[in-house]
C-alpha positions as CSV (number, residue, x, y, z in Angstrom):
1,M,-10.9,-22.9,-3.6
2,S,-12.0,-25.2,-0.8
3,A,-12.1,-24.4,2.9
4,D,-9.2,-26.8,3.4
5,Q,-7.1,-25.2,0.7
6,A,-7.8,-21.8,2.3
7,T,-6.4,-22.8,5.6
8,S,-3.6,-25.2,4.8
9,G,-0.8,-25.6,2.2
10,L,1.5,-23.0,0.8
11,T,0.5,-20.0,-1.3
12,L,2.4,-17.9,-3.7
13,G,2.3,-14.1,-3.4
14,I,3.1,-12.3,-6.7
15,D,3.7,-8.5,-6.5
16,I,3.8,-6.9,-10.0
17,G,5.2,-3.5,-10.8
18,G,6.1,-1.7,-13.9
19,T,9.7,-3.0,-13.9
20,K,9.7,-6.1,-11.6
21,V,7.8,-9.1,-10.5
22,A,8.5,-10.2,-6.9
23,A,7.4,-13.7,-5.9
24,G,7.3,-15.2,-2.4
25,L,6.3,-18.5,-0.9
26,V,4.1,-18.0,2.1
27,D,3.0,-20.6,4.7
28,P,-0.4,-20.7,6.4
29,A,1.0,-18.6,9.3
30,G,2.0,-15.8,7.0
31,N,5.7,-16.5,7.1
32,I,7.6,-15.7,3.8
33,L,9.7,-18.8,3.3
34,F,11.4,-17.8,0.0
35,H,11.5,-14.6,-2.0
36,T,12.8,-13.8,-5.5
37,R,12.3,-11.2,-8.2
38,V,12.6,-11.0,-12.0
39,P,12.3,-8.2,-14.5
40,M,8.8,-7.3,-15.7
41,V,8.4,-6.9,-19.5
42,S,5.6,-4.4,-19.4
43,T,6.1,-2.8,-22.8
44,G,5.7,-5.8,-25.0
45,D,2.5,-7.8,-25.8
46,A,0.2,-9.4,-23.3
47,A,2.0,-12.8,-23.6
48,A,5.4,-11.2,-22.8
49,G,3.9,-9.7,-19.7
50,L,2.4,-13.0,-18.6
51,N,5.6,-14.8,-19.3
52,S,7.4,-12.5,-16.8
53,V,5.0,-13.6,-14.1
54,V,5.3,-17.3,-15.1
55,E,9.1,-17.0,-14.9
56,A,8.9,-15.6,-11.4
57,I,6.7,-18.5,-10.3
58,K,8.9,-21.0,-12.0
59,A,11.9,-19.5,-10.2
60,V,10.2,-20.2,-6.9
61,F,9.5,-23.8,-7.9
62,A,13.1,-24.3,-9.0
63,A,14.4,-23.1,-5.6
64,K,11.7,-24.9,-3.6
65,P,10.5,-27.9,-5.8
66,E,8.5,-29.4,-3.0
67,S,6.2,-26.3,-3.0
68,E,4.7,-27.0,-6.4
69,K,2.9,-30.1,-5.2
70,S,1.5,-28.5,-2.0
71,L,0.5,-25.2,-3.5
72,A,-3.0,-24.0,-2.4
73,G,-3.2,-21.0,-4.7
74,I,-1.6,-18.0,-6.4
75,G,-2.4,-14.5,-5.3
76,V,-1.4,-11.4,-7.3
77,C,-1.0,-7.7,-6.5
78,S,-1.2,-5.8,-9.8
79,P,-1.5,-2.1,-10.6
80,G,-5.0,-1.1,-11.4
81,P,-7.5,-0.4,-12.7
82,L,-8.5,-4.0,-12.3
83,D,-11.5,-6.1,-11.4
84,P,-10.8,-8.2,-8.3
85,R,-13.9,-10.3,-8.8
86,T,-13.0,-11.6,-12.3
87,G,-9.2,-11.2,-12.0
88,V,-9.1,-9.0,-15.1
89,V,-6.4,-6.3,-15.3
90,I,-8.1,-3.5,-17.1
91,N,-5.7,-0.7,-18.2
92,P,-2.9,0.1,-15.8
93,P,-0.8,3.1,-17.1
94,N,2.5,1.4,-16.0
95,L,1.6,-2.0,-17.5
96,P,0.7,-1.1,-21.1
97,C,1.1,-4.7,-22.1
98,W,-2.2,-5.6,-20.5
99,R,-5.6,-4.3,-21.6
100,N,-8.6,-6.2,-20.3
101,F,-6.3,-9.1,-19.6
102,P,-7.7,-12.1,-17.7
103,L,-4.6,-12.6,-15.5
104,A,-6.2,-14.8,-12.9
105,D,-7.7,-17.2,-15.6
106,E,-4.3,-17.3,-17.4
107,L,-2.5,-18.3,-14.2
108,K,-5.1,-20.9,-13.4
109,R,-4.6,-22.3,-17.0
110,V,-0.9,-22.5,-16.7
111,F,-0.5,-23.8,-13.1
112,K,-3.8,-25.6,-12.5
113,V,-4.4,-24.0,-9.1
114,P,-6.8,-21.2,-8.0
115,A,-5.6,-17.6,-8.6
116,R,-6.8,-14.3,-7.4
117,V,-5.9,-10.7,-8.3
118,D,-6.3,-7.5,-6.4
119,N,-4.6,-4.1,-5.8
120,D,-1.8,-3.7,-3.4
121,A,-3.5,-1.8,-0.6
122,N,-6.4,-4.1,-0.4
123,A,-4.2,-7.1,-0.3
124,A,-1.7,-5.7,2.2
125,G,-4.6,-4.7,4.4
126,L,-5.9,-8.3,4.3
127,A,-2.4,-9.7,5.2
128,E,-2.3,-7.4,8.2
129,A,-5.8,-8.4,9.2
130,I,-5.0,-12.2,9.0
131,W,-1.4,-12.3,10.0
132,G,-0.2,-8.9,11.1
133,A,-1.0,-5.8,13.2
134,G,-4.7,-6.4,12.7
135,I,-4.9,-9.8,14.4
136,G,-7.8,-9.8,16.9
137,Y,-9.7,-7.0,15.2
138,H,-12.8,-7.5,13.1
139,D,-13.0,-4.1,11.3
140,V,-9.6,-3.1,10.0
141,F,-8.6,0.1,8.1
142,Y,-5.2,0.0,6.4
143,T,-3.3,2.7,4.7
144,T,0.0,2.7,2.9
145,I,1.7,6.1,2.6
146,G,4.6,6.5,0.2
147,T,4.8,8.2,-3.2
148,G,1.0,7.9,-3.0
149,I,-1.6,7.0,-0.5
150,G,-3.6,3.7,-0.8
151,T,-6.1,2.2,1.5
152,G,-7.8,-1.1,2.2
153,I,-10.9,-1.9,4.3
154,V,-11.2,-5.4,5.7
155,F,-14.2,-6.6,7.6
156,G,-14.0,-10.1,9.2
157,Q,-10.9,-10.9,7.2
158,K,-12.8,-10.1,4.0
159,I,-11.8,-7.2,1.7
160,Y,-14.6,-4.6,1.2
161,H,-14.7,-4.1,-2.6
162,G,-17.9,-2.1,-3.0
163,R,-20.4,-2.6,-5.8
164,T,-18.0,-2.9,-8.7
165,G,-14.7,-3.7,-6.9
166,S,-13.6,-0.1,-6.9
167,A,-14.1,0.8,-3.3
168,A,-11.6,2.0,-0.7
169,E,-9.8,4.6,-2.8
170,G,-9.3,6.5,0.5
171,G,-6.2,8.3,-0.8
172,H,-8.4,10.3,-3.1
173,M,-10.8,11.6,-0.5
174,T,-10.8,15.4,-0.8
175,I,-10.1,17.3,2.4
176,D,-9.6,20.7,0.8
177,Y,-11.6,21.4,-2.3
178,K,-9.5,24.5,-3.0
179,G,-6.3,22.5,-2.7
180,P,-4.0,21.5,-5.5
181,R,-5.2,19.2,-8.2
182,C,-4.3,15.5,-7.7
183,L,-3.1,13.3,-10.6
184,C,-6.5,11.6,-10.3
185,G,-8.1,14.8,-11.4
186,K,-9.8,15.8,-8.1
187,Y,-8.7,18.7,-6.0
188,G,-7.3,18.6,-2.5
189,C,-7.0,14.8,-2.1
190,I,-5.1,13.6,0.9
191,E,-2.6,12.0,-1.5
192,I,-1.7,15.3,-3.1
193,L,-1.4,17.0,0.3
194,A,0.3,14.4,2.5
195,A,2.1,11.7,0.5
196,G,5.9,11.7,0.1
197,P,6.1,14.1,-2.9
198,A,3.8,16.6,-1.0
199,I,6.2,16.6,1.9
200,G,9.0,17.4,-0.5
201,R,7.0,20.2,-2.1
202,R,6.1,21.6,1.3
203,A,9.7,21.6,2.3
204,Q,10.9,23.3,-0.9
205,A,8.4,26.1,-0.3
206,K,10.0,26.8,3.1
207,F,13.2,27.9,1.2
208,A,11.5,30.4,-1.0
209,G,13.2,33.7,-1.2
210,G,16.3,32.4,0.5
211,A,14.6,31.6,3.8
212,N,15.7,28.9,6.3
213,Q,19.2,28.5,4.8
214,D,20.5,27.1,8.0
215,S,18.2,24.1,8.0
216,K,19.8,20.6,8.0
217,I,17.3,19.7,5.3
218,L,19.1,21.9,2.7
219,K,22.5,20.5,3.7
220,I,21.3,16.9,3.4
221,A,19.9,17.8,-0.1
222,G,23.4,19.1,-1.2
223,G,22.3,22.7,-1.0
224,A,19.9,22.4,-4.0
225,V,16.3,23.3,-3.1
226,D,15.0,21.3,-6.1
227,Q,16.6,18.2,-4.6
228,V,14.7,18.6,-1.3
229,H,12.5,15.5,-1.0
230,A,10.7,13.7,1.8
231,E,13.8,11.6,2.5
232,A,15.9,14.7,3.3
233,V,13.1,16.0,5.6
234,G,13.0,12.7,7.4
235,E,16.7,12.5,7.9
236,A,16.8,16.1,9.1
237,F,14.0,15.4,11.5
238,R,16.0,12.5,12.9
239,Q,18.9,14.9,13.5
240,G,16.7,17.2,15.4
241,D,16.0,19.9,12.8
242,A,13.2,22.3,13.8
243,L,12.1,23.1,10.3
244,A,11.8,19.4,9.5
245,K,9.7,18.9,12.6
246,E,7.4,21.8,11.6
247,I,6.9,20.3,8.1
248,L,6.0,16.9,9.4
249,E,3.7,18.4,12.0
250,E,1.8,20.2,9.2
251,T,1.6,16.9,7.3
252,A,0.4,15.1,10.5
253,D,-2.3,17.6,10.9
254,L,-3.6,17.0,7.4
255,I,-3.6,13.3,7.9
256,T,-5.5,13.8,11.2
257,I,-8.2,15.7,9.4
258,W,-8.5,12.8,6.9
259,L,-8.5,10.2,9.7
260,G,-11.3,12.1,11.4
261,N,-13.4,11.4,8.2
262,I,-12.3,7.8,8.2
263,V,-13.4,7.3,11.8
264,D,-16.8,9.0,11.2
265,L,-17.4,6.9,8.2
266,L,-16.2,3.5,9.3
267,E,-15.3,3.6,13.0
268,P,-12.7,0.8,12.5
269,E,-11.4,-1.2,15.4
270,V,-7.8,-0.4,14.4
271,M,-6.0,1.8,11.9
272,I,-2.8,0.3,10.4
273,F,-0.1,2.4,8.7
274,G,2.2,0.8,6.1
275,G,4.5,2.3,3.4
276,G,7.8,4.1,3.6
277,V,6.4,7.5,4.8
278,S,4.4,5.8,7.5
279,G,7.6,4.9,9.4
280,L,8.5,8.5,9.4
281,M,5.0,9.6,10.5
282,S,4.8,7.1,13.3
283,A,6.6,9.7,15.5
284,F,3.4,11.7,15.2
285,F,0.8,9.0,16.1
286,G,0.4,10.7,19.4
287,R,-0.3,14.0,17.7
288,F,-2.9,12.2,15.6
289,K,-4.7,11.0,18.7
290,E,-4.5,14.3,20.5
291,N,-6.1,16.1,17.7
292,L,-8.6,13.5,16.4
293,P,-11.4,14.8,18.6
294,K,-11.3,18.1,16.8
295,W,-11.9,16.4,13.4
296,S,-14.4,13.6,14.4
297,I,-17.8,13.6,15.8
298,N,-17.2,10.1,17.2
299,P,-17.4,10.2,21.0
300,H,-14.4,8.0,21.4
301,P,-12.0,8.4,18.4
302,T,-8.9,8.2,20.6
303,D,-9.8,4.6,21.7
304,I,-9.0,3.3,18.2
305,P,-5.4,2.0,18.1
306,I,-3.1,3.5,15.4
307,V,-0.3,1.1,14.7
308,I,2.5,0.4,12.2
309,A,2.0,-2.5,9.8
310,K,4.0,-5.7,10.3
311,Y,5.1,-6.5,6.8
312,G,6.9,-3.4,5.6
313,S,8.6,-3.8,2.2
314,D,7.1,-7.4,2.0
315,A,3.6,-6.1,2.0
316,G,3.0,-6.8,-1.6
317,V,4.1,-10.5,-1.5
318,A,2.4,-11.2,1.9
319,G,-0.8,-9.4,0.7
320,A,-1.0,-11.3,-2.6
321,A,-0.6,-14.6,-0.7
322,A,-3.3,-13.5,1.7
323,L,-5.8,-13.3,-1.2
324,C,-5.8,-17.1,-1.3
325,R,-6.8,-17.3,2.4
326,M,-10.1,-15.4,2.1
């Protein structure tokens, strides 16, 4: 797209999941002007999957008809694997409808505007760099912590993709090679050790053999150990539960080890945390900073700001729209 298009006009941000397509209309300042969602038909053929995306976009145009004429581009966050350079969705497990599907080209064909495709963490990191918590920083490291851990690296408001477009899989950096096996196949990834499900597993282990029965965590989970998840730990922590604090401190220490590696490798100017678990872990940002010097050879690791992302649950839509501003 032209430089004028990249800095003016409205963009559409499309966030695709296994069951939904969210679409948002975003202005040049990063404000989401309109937001809608439709079901994603992910188990049919490729055309049915594309039609779900097309219907989401048409729903935006129906609500905001003036936007169709001033649209600068369409950005899409799609589950991977994908190729951000060609806009091809390769073979995402939760989108079986698409195999080597040229999503960007198909959207260009239908709507006659530029289209770009990338993964959610890359795109969300870009939105934060352009419009959010990363404003004013050249080198931005972004992580989203929820049911998994994703990362994005943005230099000068440009996503770092690496040689083939597969860079920035920071959630699958091993910090304990004797640790549990991650779903990616590696052992001791930060994702398997510190994402939401890991917090739940760590909490469940605390109740082995009938221990810690007086913890608020168990009460919040209805007394069933197998129903103890990160949400229960978080709520118990907010209620002042000592065991919940202990579990989250252990999680924070694992994340700090990981951040030490990030600092030594990238030395970013800012580290931004998004995702549902990050809101919970923000209470431990001070602990991160206090302990970072133990896990980094950088002489000034505590000088790097650690901040919460701006966009929260709108990260997918804002990130997708930001792809059109690169």
